[in-house]
C-alpha positions as CSV (number, residue, x, y, z in Angstrom):
1,M,11.2,-64.6,-8.6
2,K,13.5,-61.7,-8.1
3,V,11.9,-58.2,-8.5
4,A,13.5,-54.9,-8.4
5,V,11.9,-51.8,-7.0
6,A,13.2,-48.5,-7.7
7,A,13.5,-46.8,-4.3
8,S,14.0,-43.4,-3.0
9,G,15.8,-44.9,0.1
10,D,17.2,-48.0,1.5
11,S,14.3,-49.4,3.4
12,L,10.9,-50.8,3.0
13,D,9.4,-47.7,4.1
14,A,11.1,-45.7,1.2
15,Q,8.8,-44.4,-1.5
16,V,9.0,-46.0,-5.0
17,N,11.1,-43.6,-7.0
18,A,9.6,-41.8,-10.0
19,A,12.4,-42.5,-12.4
20,F,13.7,-46.2,-12.7
21,A,17.2,-45.5,-14.0
22,R,18.0,-42.6,-11.5
23,A,16.4,-44.1,-8.5
24,P,19.0,-43.7,-5.4
25,H,18.6,-47.4,-4.6
26,F,16.9,-50.6,-5.8
27,C,15.3,-53.1,-3.5
28,I,15.9,-56.7,-5.0
29,A,13.3,-58.7,-3.4
30,D,13.1,-62.5,-4.0
31,T,9.2,-63.3,-3.9
32,D,9.8,-66.9,-3.2
33,T,12.0,-66.4,0.1
34,D,10.9,-62.9,1.0
35,E,14.6,-62.0,1.1
36,R,15.2,-58.2,0.4
37,T,18.5,-56.5,-0.4
38,F,19.1,-52.8,-1.1
39,I,21.7,-52.0,-3.7
40,P,22.8,-48.3,-4.3
41,N,22.5,-46.7,-7.7
42,T,24.9,-44.1,-7.2
43,Q,26.7,-44.3,-10.6
44,N,23.5,-43.7,-12.5
45,M,21.9,-40.9,-10.4
46,N,23.7,-38.2,-11.9
47,A,24.9,-39.7,-15.1
48,A,24.8,-37.3,-18.1
49,H,23.6,-40.1,-20.2
50,G,23.5,-43.9,-20.3
51,A,21.8,-44.2,-17.1
52,G,18.9,-46.3,-18.3
53,I,21.2,-48.8,-20.2
54,Q,23.4,-49.1,-17.2
55,A,20.6,-49.5,-14.8
56,G,18.9,-52.1,-17.0
57,K,22.2,-54.2,-17.5
58,S,22.5,-54.0,-13.5
59,M,19.0,-55.7,-13.3
60,V,19.9,-58.3,-15.8
61,D,23.2,-59.0,-13.9
62,N,21.1,-59.4,-10.8
63,G,18.8,-61.9,-12.2
64,V,15.8,-59.7,-11.9
65,K,12.6,-60.9,-13.6
66,A,10.4,-57.8,-13.0
67,I,10.9,-54.1,-12.0
68,L,8.6,-51.7,-10.2
69,A,9.0,-47.8,-10.9
70,G,7.1,-44.7,-11.3
71,H,8.3,-44.5,-14.8
72,C,10.6,-46.3,-17.3
73,G,12.5,-44.4,-20.3
74,P,12.9,-45.9,-23.7
75,R,16.6,-47.1,-23.4
76,A,16.0,-48.7,-20.1
77,F,12.8,-50.3,-21.4
78,D,14.7,-51.7,-24.4
79,V,17.3,-53.2,-22.3
80,L,14.9,-54.7,-19.6
81,S,12.3,-56.0,-22.1
82,G,15.1,-57.4,-24.5
83,A,16.1,-59.5,-21.4
84,G,12.6,-60.7,-20.9
85,I,12.2,-58.6,-17.7
86,D,8.6,-57.6,-17.0
87,I,8.2,-53.8,-16.4
88,Y,5.7,-52.2,-14.0
89,V,5.2,-48.4,-14.0
90,N,2.9,-45.9,-12.4
91,V,3.7,-47.7,-9.2
92,K,3.2,-45.7,-6.2
93,G,3.6,-45.8,-2.3
94,T,6.4,-47.6,-0.2
95,V,8.6,-50.3,-1.5
96,E,6.7,-52.6,0.8
97,Q,3.3,-51.7,-0.5
98,A,4.6,-51.9,-4.2
99,L,5.7,-55.6,-3.4
100,E,2.3,-56.5,-1.9
101,D,0.4,-54.9,-4.8
102,L,2.5,-57.0,-7.2
103,K,1.7,-60.1,-5.3
104,A,-1.9,-59.2,-5.2
105,G,-2.0,-58.8,-9.0
106,K,-2.9,-55.1,-8.6
107,L,-0.1,-53.9,-11.1
108,Q,-0.3,-53.8,-15.0
109,K,2.7,-54.5,-17.2
110,A,3.8,-51.8,-19.4
111,A,3.8,-52.3,-23.2
112,S,6.3,-49.5,-23.9
113,A,8.3,-46.8,-22.3
114,D,6.0,-44.2,-20.6
115,V,8.3,-41.2,-20.7
116,G,11.0,-39.9,-23.1
117,G,14.7,-40.1,-22.6
118,H,16.5,-37.8,-20.3
119,W,13.0,-37.2,-18.5
120,A,14.1,-37.1,-14.9
């Protein structure tokens, strides 16, 4: 399964970013093969609006089935959940720790966005 972690940097030691849509990078991790790829999110980091929608579409285009982040706003949540992507918020620590917590069943799926739009 492909999982995306909102990351503050481009390494497994980077912290999970507080905001999903405005994270500097996403770590796309395949839980079946342990392959990890970091993709930049430059276009959405400073977007005036639409960051949640565009970041959500990027996850759909990358075949992601779950995202891990500190928080997820309403527009991103709608795009992600509409595509059947599981959303985990209040995720803390490093990218590597977040992936380990997901595998260990320590994370809980979000039922709705946990912050308002333009939160970050």
